[in-house]
Phi, psi and omega in degrees: 000151179074023178297340178298344180255017173271154171263160184307323181295321179293318180297314179300316180300314179298309186295331182272009176264004183292129179269170178298139179076007182267161170230152185225137174236126178242128178225153182190167181240109184289353173277356181238038177290125179256003179288143180298318180256095184302331181289348178265021177285118182297328180293312181296317179294321179299319179297320180294316183287319190265354178305125181090357179281127179303133179092351178250133180227142177244131179238129181246134179254151176243182182300332181291347181269357180296125183243017176277200176307138180305334178294332179301318178302317181293321179297314179301316180300316181294319178296320177299318177298314183296316179295325178290331175283324184283335181232071186291000000 
């Protein structure tokens, strides 16, 4: 969790530690990147580098996939409306 706040070097270090017979899941929310330089997001760069690599799969979830309290979905919707007005 929180892979959106890794830098490329950290992501590479983590991904290259996989042992034989292992599976790895990396997850993060790219709408919540806290890095000062968003272009240095290890999660985004890993997707760019590894897209199309056999054995690597990317799954993207949307607001319809929120399984927390039903109010969370409404909160996300309200923020999206606000952001679209603030950044036309």
